[in-house]
C-alpha atoms as a printed R data frame, in Angstrom:
    type eleno elety resid chain resno      x       y       z
1   ATOM     1    CA   MET     A     1 -0.678   3.763  -8.232
2   ATOM     2    CA   LYS     A     2 -1.586   1.470  -6.169
3   ATOM     3    CA   ASN     A     3  0.246  -2.260  -5.803
4   ATOM     4    CA   LYS     A     4 -2.121  -5.092  -5.387
5   ATOM     5    CA   HIS     A     5 -0.600  -8.631  -3.970
6   ATOM     6    CA   LEU     A     6 -2.376 -12.110  -3.583
7   ATOM     7    CA   PRO     A     7 -1.816 -13.383   0.315
8   ATOM     8    CA   LEU     A     8 -0.721 -16.812  -0.244
9   ATOM     9    CA   VAL     A     9  0.358 -18.207   2.868
10  ATOM    10    CA   VAL     A    10 -0.342 -16.346   6.590
11  ATOM    11    CA   ILE     A    11  2.061 -17.476   9.213
12  ATOM    12    CA   PHE     A    12  1.096 -15.796  12.815
13  ATOM    13    CA   ILE     A    13  3.723 -15.714  15.541
14  ATOM    14    CA   VAL     A    14  1.945 -14.366  18.481
15  ATOM    15    CA   LEU     A    15  4.077 -13.590  22.101
16  ATOM    16    CA   MET     A    16  1.979 -12.888  24.518
17  ATOM    17    CA   ALA     A    17  3.704 -12.178  27.426
18  ATOM    18    CA   ALA     A    18  4.228  -8.731  28.811
19  ATOM    19    CA   CYS     A    19  7.416  -7.619  29.709
20  ATOM    20    CA   ASN     A    20  7.539  -6.152  33.225
21  ATOM    21    CA   SER     A    21  8.029  -2.479  33.403
22  ATOM    22    CA   HIS     A    22 12.386  -0.755  33.767
23  ATOM    23    CA   SER     A    23 13.407   2.897  34.184
24  ATOM    24    CA   ALA     A    24 14.691   4.454  31.198
25  ATOM    25    CA   GLY     A    25 17.514   2.527  29.541
26  ATOM    26    CA   THR     A    26 17.081  -0.743  31.130
27  ATOM    27    CA   GLU     A    27 18.658  -3.891  29.062
28  ATOM    28    CA   LYS     A    28 17.634  -7.824  28.827
29  ATOM    29    CA   LYS     A    29 21.322  -9.567  29.522
30  ATOM    30    CA   ASP     A    30 21.180 -13.129  27.617
31  ATOM    31    CA   SER     A    31 17.920 -13.559  28.453
32  ATOM    32    CA   VAL     A    32 15.226 -12.437  25.525
33  ATOM    33    CA   VAL     A    33 11.722 -12.015  26.467
34  ATOM    34    CA   SER     A    34  8.470 -11.479  24.394
35  ATOM    35    CA   VAL     A    35  7.302  -8.257  23.169
36  ATOM    36    CA   PRO     A    36  5.262  -6.165  25.871
37  ATOM    37    CA   ALA     A    37  1.461  -6.800  25.573
38  ATOM    38    CA   ALA     A    38 -0.123  -3.915  22.701
39  ATOM    39    CA   ASN     A    39 -3.480  -3.346  20.885
40  ATOM    40    CA   ALA     A    40 -2.002  -5.594  17.629
41  ATOM    41    CA   PRO     A    41 -0.401  -8.862  18.130
42  ATOM    42    CA   LYS     A    42  2.822  -9.403  17.291
43  ATOM    43    CA   HIS     A    43  3.090 -11.793  14.103
44  ATOM    44    CA   ILE     A    44  5.287 -12.220  11.201
45  ATOM    45    CA   SER     A    45  2.982 -12.369   7.790
46  ATOM    46    CA   ILE     A    46  4.211 -13.930   5.268
47  ATOM    47    CA   LEU     A    47  2.116 -12.398   1.729
48  ATOM    48    CA   ASP     A    48  4.108 -14.303  -0.992
49  ATOM    49    CA   ALA     A    49  6.265 -17.557  -1.095
50  ATOM    50    CA   GLU     A    50  9.045 -15.536  -2.308
51  ATOM    51    CA   GLY     A    51  8.969 -14.052   1.382
52  ATOM    52    CA   MET     A    52 10.082 -17.564   2.769
53  ATOM    53    CA   ASN     A    53 12.854 -17.072   1.470
54  ATOM    54    CA   LEU     A    54 14.212 -14.384   3.473
55  ATOM    55    CA   LEU     A    55 12.169 -15.084   6.943
56  ATOM    56    CA   ASP     A    56 11.572 -17.993   8.715
57  ATOM    57    CA   SER     A    57  8.180 -19.445   9.822
58  ATOM    58    CA   ASN     A    58  8.915 -19.913  13.148
59  ATOM    59    CA   ALA     A    59 11.082 -16.776  13.697
60  ATOM    60    CA   THR     A    60 10.493 -14.911  17.264
61  ATOM    61    CA   ILE     A    61 10.339 -11.256  17.632
62  ATOM    62    CA   GLU     A    62 12.422 -10.536  20.877
63  ATOM    63    CA   VAL     A    63 12.996  -7.420  22.706
64  ATOM    64    CA   ILE     A    64 16.528  -6.965  23.833
65  ATOM    65    CA   ALA     A    65 16.115  -3.423  25.374
66  ATOM    66    CA   GLU     A    66 13.502  -1.370  26.416
67  ATOM    67    CA   GLY     A    67 12.572   1.539  28.635
68  ATOM    68    CA   TYR     A    68 13.218   4.555  25.843
69  ATOM    69    CA   LYS     A    69 11.579   7.874  24.466
70  ATOM    70    CA   TRP     A    70 12.300   6.862  20.809
71  ATOM    71    CA   THR     A    71 14.949   4.583  19.827
72  ATOM    72    CA   GLU     A    72 16.044   5.082  16.257
73  ATOM    73    CA   GLY     A    73 19.555   4.679  13.772
74  ATOM    74    CA   PRO     A    74 20.644   1.342  14.245
75  ATOM    75    CA   VAL     A    75 23.442   0.180  13.034
76  ATOM    76    CA   TYR     A    76 25.778  -2.895  13.896
77  ATOM    77    CA   VAL     A    77 29.516  -2.665  14.517
78  ATOM    78    CA   SER     A    78 30.627  -5.859  12.800
79  ATOM    79    CA   ASP     A    79 34.217  -5.899  13.418
80  ATOM    80    CA   SER     A    80 33.673  -5.485  17.263
81  ATOM    81    CA   ASP     A    81 30.083  -7.324  17.099
82  ATOM    82    CA   TYR     A    82 27.764  -4.645  19.123
83  ATOM    83    CA   LEU     A    83 24.878  -2.269  18.031
84  ATOM    84    CA   LEU     A    84 24.377   1.267  18.146
85  ATOM    85    CA   PHE     A    85 21.273   3.233  18.441
86  ATOM    86    CA   SER     A    86 20.207   6.586  19.170
87  ATOM    87    CA   ASP     A    87 17.667   7.852  21.799
88  ATOM    88    CA   VAL     A    88 16.982  10.838  19.683
89  ATOM    89    CA   PRO     A    89 14.458  12.807  22.786
90  ATOM    90    CA   ALA     A    90 17.107  11.570  25.377
91  ATOM    91    CA   ASN     A    91 20.443  13.059  22.981
92  ATOM    92    CA   ARG     A    92 22.016   9.461  23.622
93  ATOM    93    CA   ILE     A    93 23.400   6.959  21.149
94  ATOM    94    CA   TYR     A    94 23.345   3.717  23.662
95  ATOM    95    CA   LYS     A    95 25.516   0.244  22.997
96  ATOM    96    CA   TRP     A    96 24.193  -2.988  22.908
97  ATOM    97    CA   LYS     A    97 26.295  -5.986  23.109
98  ATOM    98    CA   GLN     A    98 25.075  -9.769  23.191
99  ATOM    99    CA   GLY     A    99 25.639 -11.078  27.075
100 ATOM   100    CA   LYS     A   100 26.262  -7.339  28.440
101 ATOM   101    CA   GLY     A   101 23.102  -5.544  27.775
102 ATOM   102    CA   ALA     A   102 23.637  -2.184  26.968
103 ATOM   103    CA   GLY     A   103 24.455   0.942  28.457
104 ATOM   104    CA   VAL     A   104 24.797   4.894  27.529
105 ATOM   105    CA   TYR     A   105 27.598   4.978  24.537
106 ATOM   106    CA   LEU     A   106 28.011   8.669  23.491
107 ATOM   107    CA   GLU     A   107 26.463  11.546  25.375
108 ATOM   108    CA   PRO     A   108 25.524  13.929  24.033
109 ATOM   109    CA   SER     A   109 25.385  12.633  20.260
110 ATOM   110    CA   GLY     A   110 22.920  15.241  18.478
111 ATOM   111    CA   TYR     A   111 23.031  18.682  19.931
112 ATOM   112    CA   THR     A   112 25.772  20.339  21.727
113 ATOM   113    CA   GLY     A   113 24.712  23.888  22.348
114 ATOM   114    CA   THR     A   114 23.820  25.038  25.778
115 ATOM   115    CA   ILE     A   115 20.231  26.369  25.424
116 ATOM   116    CA   PRO     A   116 17.867  23.848  26.245
117 ATOM   117    CA   LYS     A   117 16.335  22.050  23.583
118 ATOM   118    CA   GLU     A   118 12.934  19.643  24.132
119 ATOM   119    CA   LYS     A   119 11.555  18.582  20.808
120 ATOM   120    CA   GLU     A   120 14.019  15.497  19.694
121 ATOM   121    CA   PRO     A   121 17.322  17.157  19.715
122 ATOM   122    CA   GLY     A   122 19.490  14.084  19.851
123 ATOM   123    CA   SER     A   123 21.099  11.640  16.822
124 ATOM   124    CA   ASN     A   124 18.841   9.977  14.446
125 ATOM   125    CA   GLY     A   125 20.334   8.306  11.806
126 ATOM   126    CA   LEU     A   126 24.204   6.364  11.880
127 ATOM   127    CA   VAL     A   127 25.642   5.351   9.207
128 ATOM   128    CA   ILE     A   128 29.741   4.036   9.559
129 ATOM   129    CA   ASP     A   129 32.089   5.182   6.808
130 ATOM   130    CA   LYS     A   130 34.766   3.604   4.604
131 ATOM   131    CA   LYS     A   131 37.523   4.682   7.346
132 ATOM   132    CA   GLY     A   132 35.410   3.165  10.226
133 ATOM   133    CA   LYS     A   133 34.007   6.673  11.563
134 ATOM   134    CA   LEU     A   134 30.502   7.430  12.953
135 ATOM   135    CA   VAL     A   135 28.603   9.710  10.901
136 ATOM   136    CA   LEU     A   136 25.329  11.037  12.469
137 ATOM   137    CA   CYS     A   137 22.405  12.441  11.560
138 ATOM   138    CA   GLN     A   138 22.308  15.133  14.168
139 ATOM   139    CA   GLN     A   139 18.944  16.770  14.411
140 ATOM   140    CA   GLY     A   140 19.832  19.340  17.410
141 ATOM   141    CA   ASN     A   141 22.821  20.650  15.690
142 ATOM   142    CA   ARG     A   142 20.988  20.657  12.340
143 ATOM   143    CA   GLN     A   143 24.125  18.989  10.443
144 ATOM   144    CA   ILE     A   144 25.417  15.774   9.428
145 ATOM   145    CA   GLY     A   145 28.503  15.235  11.749
146 ATOM   146    CA   ARG     A   146 31.504  12.900  11.933
147 ATOM   147    CA   MET     A   147 32.310  11.470  15.810
148 ATOM   148    CA   LYS     A   148 36.607  12.451  15.485
149 ATOM   149    CA   SER     A   149 37.376   9.757  17.575
150 ATOM   150    CA   SER     A   150 37.081   5.826  17.245
151 ATOM   151    CA   LEU     A   151 34.150   4.005  17.507
152 ATOM   152    CA   ASN     A   152 35.680   1.784  20.612
153 ATOM   153    CA   ASP     A   153 36.757   5.134  22.493
154 ATOM   154    CA   PRO     A   154 33.505   7.382  22.012
155 ATOM   155    CA   ARG     A   155 33.852  11.078  22.727
156 ATOM   156    CA   ALA     A   156 31.356  13.841  22.065
157 ATOM   157    CA   VAL     A   157 33.682  15.930  19.614
158 ATOM   158    CA   PHE     A   158 32.379  15.933  16.023
159 ATOM   159    CA   ASP     A   159 33.843  17.235  12.431
160 ATOM   160    CA   VAL     A   160 30.871  18.987  10.722
161 ATOM   161    CA   ILE     A   161 30.566  17.468   6.951
162 ATOM   162    CA   VAL     A   162 27.778  19.625   5.831
163 ATOM   163    CA   SER     A   163 25.676  21.936   7.494
164 ATOM   164    CA   ASP     A   164 23.711  24.046   5.132
165 ATOM   165    CA   TYR     A   165 22.243  24.481   2.044
166 ATOM   166    CA   GLN     A   166 23.053  27.655   0.546
167 ATOM   167    CA   GLY     A   167 23.758  29.175   3.092
168 ATOM   168    CA   LYS     A   168 21.002  28.274   5.153
169 ATOM   169    CA   LYS     A   169 21.168  26.254   7.897
170 ATOM   170    CA   PHE     A   170 18.950  22.469   7.644
171 ATOM   171    CA   ASN     A   171 15.958  21.478   9.226
172 ATOM   172    CA   SER     A   172 17.177  18.198  11.036
173 ATOM   173    CA   PRO     A   173 18.844  15.909   9.044
174 ATOM   174    CA   ASN     A   174 16.855  12.424   9.385
175 ATOM   175    CA   ASP     A   175 18.671   9.504   7.970
176 ATOM   176    CA   ALA     A   176 21.186   8.811   5.866
177 ATOM   177    CA   VAL     A   177 23.056   6.546   3.252
178 ATOM   178    CA   TYR     A   178 26.824   6.172   1.941
179 ATOM   179    CA   ALA     A   179 27.290   4.964  -1.688
180 ATOM   180    CA   ALA     A   180 30.074   2.639  -3.016
181 ATOM   181    CA   ASN     A   181 31.677   6.344  -4.287
182 ATOM   182    CA   GLY     A   182 31.647   7.980  -0.866
183 ATOM   183    CA   ASN     A   183 28.635   9.858  -2.387
184 ATOM   184    CA   LEU     A   184 26.491  10.914   0.888
185 ATOM   185    CA   TYR     A   185 22.952  10.831   0.681
186 ATOM   186    CA   PHE     A   186 20.426  12.253   3.335
187 ATOM   187    CA   THR     A   187 16.844  13.502   4.386
188 ATOM   188    CA   ASP     A   188 16.364  16.241   6.331
189 ATOM   189    CA   PRO     A   189 12.508  16.616   7.321
190 ATOM   190    CA   PRO     A   190 11.469  19.130  10.187
191 ATOM   191    CA   TYR     A   191 10.818  17.550  12.965
192 ATOM   192    CA   GLY     A   192 13.954  18.117  14.973
193 ATOM   193    CA   LEU     A   193 12.403  21.711  15.370
194 ATOM   194    CA   GLU     A   194 10.996  22.909  17.864
195 ATOM   195    CA   LYS     A   195  7.319  23.812  16.417
196 ATOM   196    CA   GLY     A   196  7.962  21.185  13.179
197 ATOM   197    CA   ILE     A   197  7.302  22.809   9.455
198 ATOM   198    CA   LYS     A   198  6.168  26.331  11.372
199 ATOM   199    CA   ASP     A   199  9.313  26.637  13.623
200 ATOM   200    CA   SER     A   200 10.304  30.373  12.920
201 ATOM   201    CA   THR     A   201 13.824  29.183  12.828
202 ATOM   202    CA   LYS     A   202 13.130  27.023   9.731
203 ATOM   203    CA   GLU     A   203 15.802  28.486   7.287
204 ATOM   204    CA   ILE     A   204 14.710  26.731   4.064
205 ATOM   205    CA   PRO     A   205 10.995  26.628   3.063
206 ATOM   206    CA   PHE     A   206 10.987  22.754   1.761
207 ATOM   207    CA   GLN     A   207 12.250  19.572   3.060
208 ATOM   208    CA   GLY     A   208 15.024  18.399   0.443
209 ATOM   209    CA   ILE     A   209 16.766  15.210  -0.108
210 ATOM   210    CA   TYR     A   210 20.326  16.058  -0.562
211 ATOM   211    CA   LEU     A   211 23.675  14.752  -1.756
212 ATOM   212    CA   VAL     A   212 27.275  15.716  -0.369
213 ATOM   213    CA   LYS     A   213 30.185  14.244  -2.719
214 ATOM   214    CA   PRO     A   214 33.555  13.611  -1.291
215 ATOM   215    CA   GLY     A   215 35.036  17.347   0.303
216 ATOM   216    CA   GLY     A   216 32.158  18.579  -1.307
217 ATOM   217    CA   LYS     A   217 28.719  21.210  -0.310
218 ATOM   218    CA   ALA     A   218 25.163  19.515  -0.275
219 ATOM   219    CA   LEU     A   219 23.440  19.443  -3.827
220 ATOM   220    CA   LEU     A   220 19.792  19.293  -3.605
221 ATOM   221    CA   PHE     A   221 18.459  15.861  -4.975
222 ATOM   222    CA   THR     A   222 15.377  16.658  -4.680
223 ATOM   223    CA   ASP     A   223 12.688  19.367  -2.839
224 ATOM   224    CA   LYS     A   224  9.711  17.120  -4.073
225 ATOM   225    CA   VAL     A   225  9.080  14.844  -1.270
226 ATOM   226    CA   SER     A   226  6.337  16.426   1.437
227 ATOM   227    CA   TYR     A   227  8.360  14.712   4.443
228 ATOM   228    CA   PRO     A   228 11.731  12.683   3.139
229 ATOM   229    CA   ASN     A   229 12.606  10.293   6.183
230 ATOM   230    CA   GLY     A   230 13.638   6.900   5.356
231 ATOM   231    CA   ILE     A   231 16.796   5.845   2.625
232 ATOM   232    CA   ALA     A   232 18.428   3.481   1.386
233 ATOM   233    CA   LEU     A   233 20.772   2.170  -1.954
234 ATOM   234    CA   SER     A   234 20.071  -0.814  -4.217
235 ATOM   235    CA   PRO     A   235 22.752  -3.057  -3.722
236 ATOM   236    CA   ASP     A   236 24.157  -1.860  -7.366
237 ATOM   237    CA   ASN     A   237 23.725   1.704  -6.383
238 ATOM   238    CA   LYS     A   238 21.896   2.504  -9.358
239 ATOM   239    CA   ILE     A   239 18.447   3.233  -7.061
240 ATOM   240    CA   LEU     A   240 17.573   5.402  -4.123
241 ATOM   241    CA   TYR     A   241 14.890   4.608  -2.063
242 ATOM   242    CA   ILE     A   242 13.129   7.651  -0.150
243 ATOM   243    CA   SER     A   243 10.304   7.394   1.921
244 ATOM   244    CA   ASN     A   244  7.323   9.778   2.646
245 ATOM   245    CA   SER     A   245  6.140   9.677   6.741
246 ATOM   246    CA   ASP     A   246  3.423  12.356   5.452
247 ATOM   247    CA   SER     A   247  0.609  11.160   7.302
248 ATOM   248    CA   ASP     A   248 -1.662  11.906   4.224
249 ATOM   249    CA   ASN     A   249  0.719  10.580   1.974
250 ATOM   250    CA   LYS     A   250  2.331   7.328   3.200
251 ATOM   251    CA   GLU     A   251  4.703   5.824   0.415
252 ATOM   252    CA   TRP     A   252  7.969   5.263  -1.172
253 ATOM   253    CA   THR     A   253  9.772   6.156  -4.146
254 ATOM   254    CA   LYS     A   254 12.297   4.928  -5.912
255 ATOM   255    CA   TYR     A   255 15.179   7.582  -7.680
256 ATOM   256    CA   GLU     A   256 17.254   5.594 -10.876
257 ATOM   257    CA   LEU     A   257 20.687   7.288 -10.521
258 ATOM   258    CA   ASN     A   258 22.818   8.882 -13.645
259 ATOM   259    CA   ASP     A   259 26.153   8.731 -14.171
260 ATOM   260    CA   GLN     A   260 26.276  11.877 -11.374
261 ATOM   261    CA   GLY     A   261 24.044  10.364  -8.407
262 ATOM   262    CA   LEU     A   262 21.519  12.400  -9.573
263 ATOM   263    CA   ILE     A   263 17.679  11.523 -10.995
264 ATOM   264    CA   ALA     A   264 17.421   9.973 -13.927
265 ATOM   265    CA   LYS     A   265 13.689   9.297 -13.205
266 ATOM   266    CA   ALA     A   266 11.980   8.297 -10.566
267 ATOM   267    CA   THR     A   267  8.476   6.778  -9.860
268 ATOM   268    CA   VAL     A   268  6.357   5.574  -6.382
269 ATOM   269    CA   PHE     A   269  7.783   2.218  -5.786
270 ATOM   270    CA   TYR     A   270  4.722   1.164  -3.492
271 ATOM   271    CA   HIS     A   271  1.648   3.731  -2.372
272 ATOM   272    CA   VAL     A   272 -0.031   2.736   1.092
273 ATOM   273    CA   SER     A   273 -3.770   2.517   0.563
274 ATOM   274    CA   ALA     A   274 -6.283   3.764   2.614
275 ATOM   275    CA   GLU     A   275 -6.971   0.457   4.432
276 ATOM   276    CA   GLU     A   276 -3.294  -0.575   4.853
277 ATOM   277    CA   GLY     A   277 -2.777   2.699   6.506
278 ATOM   278    CA   LYS     A   278 -5.356   2.525   9.034
279 ATOM   279    CA   LEU     A   279 -2.467   0.585  11.250
280 ATOM   280    CA   PRO     A   280 -0.507   3.235  13.374
281 ATOM   281    CA   GLY     A   281  3.007   4.151  11.765
282 ATOM   282    CA   ASN     A   282  4.397   5.924   8.609
283 ATOM   283    CA   PRO     A   283  6.512   5.038   6.229
284 ATOM   284    CA   ASP     A   284 10.316   5.503   8.081
285 ATOM   285    CA   GLY     A   285 13.707   3.854   8.246
286 ATOM   286    CA   MET     A   286 14.824   1.571   6.166
287 ATOM   287    CA   LYS     A   287 17.155  -0.807   4.434
288 ATOM   288    CA   VAL     A   288 18.091  -3.467   1.560
289 ATOM   289    CA   ASN     A   289 20.117  -6.414   1.679
290 ATOM   290    CA   ALA     A   290 22.486  -7.972  -0.221
291 ATOM   291    CA   ARG     A   291 19.918  -9.103  -2.796
292 ATOM   292    CA   GLY     A   292 18.543  -6.106  -3.321
293 ATOM   293    CA   TYR     A   293 15.440  -6.929  -0.377
294 ATOM   294    CA   ILE     A   294 14.142  -3.606   0.944
295 ATOM   295    CA   PHE     A   295 13.049  -4.083   4.431
296 ATOM   296    CA   ALA     A   296 11.144  -0.853   5.432
297 ATOM   297    CA   THR     A   297  9.275   0.299   8.188
298 ATOM   298    CA   GLY     A   298  5.451   1.236   7.773
299 ATOM   299    CA   PRO     A   299  2.327   0.853   9.166
300 ATOM   300    CA   GLY     A   300  2.475  -2.106  12.091
301 ATOM   301    CA   GLY     A   301  5.862  -2.657  11.521
302 ATOM   302    CA   ILE     A   302  8.202  -3.805   9.014
303 ATOM   303    CA   TRP     A   303  7.336  -3.933   5.546
304 ATOM   304    CA   VAL     A   304  9.243  -6.466   2.666
305 ATOM   305    CA   PHE     A   305  9.334  -5.789  -0.603
306 ATOM   306    CA   ASN     A   306 11.028  -7.478  -3.333
307 ATOM   307    CA   PRO     A   307 12.871  -5.092  -6.236
308 ATOM   308    CA   ALA     A   308  9.860  -4.767  -7.935
309 ATOM   309    CA   GLY     A   309  7.257  -3.293  -5.530
310 ATOM   310    CA   LYS     A   310  5.920  -6.343  -4.029
311 ATOM   311    CA   VAL     A   311  4.968  -6.808  -0.800
312 ATOM   312    CA   LEU     A   312  6.365 -10.122   0.800
313 ATOM   313    CA   ALA     A   313  5.727 -10.292   4.146
314 ATOM   314    CA   ARG     A   314  5.111  -7.579   7.009
315 ATOM   315    CA   ILE     A   315  6.213  -7.925  10.655
316 ATOM   316    CA   TYR     A   316  4.074  -6.842  12.968
317 ATOM   317    CA   THR     A   317  5.804  -4.978  15.733
318 ATOM   318    CA   GLY     A   318  2.823  -3.818  18.145
319 ATOM   319    CA   GLU     A   319  4.898  -0.375  18.367
320 ATOM   320    CA   LEU     A   320  5.810   2.316  16.126
321 ATOM   321    CA   THR     A   321  8.473   1.149  14.323
322 ATOM   322    CA   ALA     A   322 11.459   3.730  13.475
323 ATOM   323    CA   ASN     A   323 14.221   2.261  11.747
324 ATOM   324    CA   CYS     A   324 15.976  -1.339  10.974
325 ATOM   325    CA   PHE     A   325 19.278  -2.450  10.149
326 ATOM   326    CA   ILE     A   326 20.293  -5.767   8.410
327 ATOM   327    CA   ASP     A   327 23.576  -7.887  10.561
328 ATOM   328    CA   GLN     A   328 24.808  -9.790   8.213
329 ATOM   329    CA   VAL     A   329 27.056 -11.703  10.153
330 ATOM   330    CA   HIS     A   330 24.256 -12.919  12.112
331 ATOM   331    CA   ASN     A   331 21.299 -12.622   9.734
332 ATOM   332    CA   MET     A   332 19.647 -10.560  12.234
333 ATOM   333    CA   LEU     A   333 17.391  -8.068  11.618
334 ATOM   334    CA   TYR     A   334 17.473  -5.158  14.282
335 ATOM   335    CA   MET     A   335 14.465  -3.184  14.720
336 ATOM   336    CA   THR     A   336 13.925   0.288  16.483
337 ATOM   337    CA   CYS     A   337 10.387   0.321  17.841
338 ATOM   338    CA   LYS     A   338  9.214   3.176  20.221
339 ATOM   339    CA   SER     A   339 10.557   2.367  23.225
340 ATOM   340    CA   TYR     A   340 11.881  -0.618  22.366
341 ATOM   341    CA   VAL     A   341 14.945  -2.645  20.129
342 ATOM   342    CA   MET     A   342 14.280  -5.962  19.105
343 ATOM   343    CA   ARG     A   343 15.081  -8.087  16.736
344 ATOM   344    CA   VAL     A   344 14.344 -11.215  14.296
345 ATOM   345    CA   LYS     A   345 16.140 -13.796  12.963
346 ATOM   346    CA   LEU     A   346 16.658 -13.623   8.802
347 ATOM   347    CA   LYS     A   347 17.434 -16.677   6.375
348 ATOM   348    CA   PRO     A   348 21.252 -16.112   5.526
349 ATOM   349    CA   GLU     A   349 21.292 -14.765   2.313
């Protein structure tokens, strides 16, 4: 299914200065620098007047941290006013705080074994549960884990929430979201396996999306998405959005949920056309704001949709963009973009 939209106004914010090179994990403290030079200019493109309600035409894309291997899973801890994000290949979580920059928050984060793993062993998606505990998609351990210690006293000791489906190990849990009733949904592509979909240790023959009810086992939500990746819920918890990061089938699907939290109806929310897909990047992580607008990573950066599936705006980061998080306290969109962490100011909700 192809979505069509009529560009009404295009706003370019081009950041020309390049960043100096830094060692891994180098942070920008207090000062904000221009996005580093790349093949594509960095800009915000408003494609529909409705998008102007979400993004300021003068908003600047800022780099707040750089020098990582592959950033993912941003989550803002509002109570203590700091950002957490994963560096998946490095098997670490970093903490960034305004005015202080960032440092290692938790290591290891996703793989606690002793046999070295080279391909993306760390945590990926991060969420905070109702009890204020950090829940991690642990690619290396092939499980959803919960950090035992408090957020402000991080220690690499984890409880296992779920690690298998019908006795078979997951591939490598990637991203997750909690519903208001405590239901946990997560995606399980093969990206953390050494040889991906062809890895000999792969126990489940598909890439699933799962539902875990409080205290329960994993229920299969669907196995019909080739490379399920990003995941998000509508504000009323009645719709689950899933991104497919399959390079041959870049799209987002929406699932209307029944009373059991399972599928009542599935439809393609938006399919990326061949022309749109020429920019680097696939659909990946996403978030939904309090009004139901979807901020989804895709080719070129962040795509902003309304609930009807119309593309309202795109934020071009100039980097492969993996995930994002909406900080409603400061009206900021944080974006993990390859070796960078970026942010852009949003209009108040």
